[in-house]
N, C-alpha and C positions, 0 to 999 in steps of 0.2 A: 481563612478569609484571604482572597486574592483580589487585588485591584489591578486593572490594566488601564493605564492612562494614555492619552493622546492617540486613541484609536481613530483612524481616518473615518470621516463621515460615510464615505462610500462603503467601507468594510462593515461598519456598524449597521448600515441599512441592509446590506446583503445578509448578514447574520440574522438580523431581525426578521427579514422576509422568509429565510429558510426555517427559522424557528416556528413562525406562524404557519407556514405550509405544513409543518409536521404536528401542529396543534400543541406546541411546547412554548414555555416561556424562554426568553433569551438566556436566562441563567441556566435553566435545565439543558438547553441545547448546547451551550458552551461547555457545561460540565460533561455532557455525553462525548463531545469532541475530545476533551482533555482525557477522559477515562479511556477512550479508544486509543489515543496516541500513547498514553502511559503503559497500556497493556501490550503494546507491540515491542518486540525485541529491538534493541538498538542496532544500527548497522554493524558496529563492532561485534555484537553478540552473534549476528547472522554470519559474519565472515569467520568468526572463530568456529562456529558449528561446521561450516563448509571445510575449513582447514583440518578439522578433526576427523573428517570422514575419509574412508579409503577411496583412492582414485577409481574411476570407472573405466574399464577397458572396452574400447569401441572396436576392437578387432582391426585396427589400422584405418578405420573410416573416420571421416570428419563429421561433425554435426550436420553440415549441409548434405553430405552423402546420405546420412540416415533419413533426413527429411525428404530428399529426392526419392529414395527407395520406398519410403512410406507412401508418398503421393503416387508413385508408379503402381504400387500394389493396390491402391484405392482407385486406380483408373483416372487420376486427375492430372496426369502428366504425359 
């Protein structure tokens, strides 16, 4: 059981509207939001995954160089 106190009226109304738009109860809608959030990795977990990966060699190019080259190849630059 979780209770959330002092939810601003504007927020409560918006959550209620979104729940109704999806044909859900407010409780079910909020539970869905909480489940989605809890299933996502934390920023710390994401950063740790990034740190654990081998660096990518770009052949001396920058990310901007690669985007420019890709656009040029696609005829958009």
